[in-house]
N, C-alpha and C positions, 0 to 999 in steps of 0.2 A: 017182756023184752029180753032178747038174748044179748048178752054182753060180748062185744067183739074184742078179740085179742089182737094186739098189734103184731104185724108180721115183722120179723127181724131178718135182715140179710145175713147170710153166713159169711163171715170174714175169715178167709184162710191165709191171710197174709203173714200171720205169725208162724206158720209152719216152715220148717227148714227144707230147702231144696238143694240137691247136689246133682252133678253130672258125673257119670262113671262108665266103666266098661264092664259088660257082662262077662264073667269068667267061668260061670257054670250054669248050664241050662238043662240039667238032667231031670229035675223034679217037676211034677205037674203043678203049674201055676205059681212056681217059686223060682226065683233067679238069685244068684249070688253076684253082686255088683261090687267092683273094686273102685273106690274113690280115692284119688290122689290129690292132695292139696299142699300148698306151700305156706309155711308159717315162719315168721322171724322170731328167733330166740330172744327172750326178754332182756337178758343180760349181755350175752355175747353177740347179739344181733346177726348171727349167721342164719341164712335162710335154710330151713330144713324141709325136706319132702316127706310128708307123712302119708301113709297108705292104710286104708281101713276097708274091711269087707262088710257089706250089709246084705241081709236076706230081704228080698224085695218080693212083694205080691204082684204077679202079672196075671190078671184075670183071664185074658184072651190068649195067653201063650204066644204073643206076637214078637217077642225079642229072642234073639239067638246069641250064641257065644261070639264075642268080638264086637257086638253092637255097642254104640255109644248111646246111653239112655239118660233121661232125666228122672230123678226119683224125689218123692216128697214124704215127709214124716206123717204118720197116721196113728190111729189108736192101735193097741196091741192086737194083732190078728192071730198070733200063736205064741209059743214059748220064745221064738227067736225073731219072728217077723214084726217089725214096727215101721216098715217103709212100703210104699206102693209105687208102681210105675206110672209116670205121668205121660211120657211119650218116648218114642224111639227117635233120637236125633239123627243118627246116621246108621244105616243098616249094612255095615261091612260084613258081618257074620252071616247075614241072610244070603248075600251073594255067593259066599263060599259053599253054603249048604246046597244051593240050587244046582 
């Protein structure tokens, strides 16, 4: 008799997701996305705007500069890429290119 292994559903809820703007789309299957978030300072309680750039894997090259995109953390794909494109939220950059 063959022993059956139980199937386990893949839970990706622990992965971080951000929304940001594509600032560079010159590389093949790679985009640079700028994510801006607001954080309250722990002591002074001033709201600070923090900006960070992420290298994102875009398998189908469907995003363009200026697009608002959603990204998700993933396993390391290269030296700098640890994020992948989930979807293009609004394609403002695609309209400019056409």
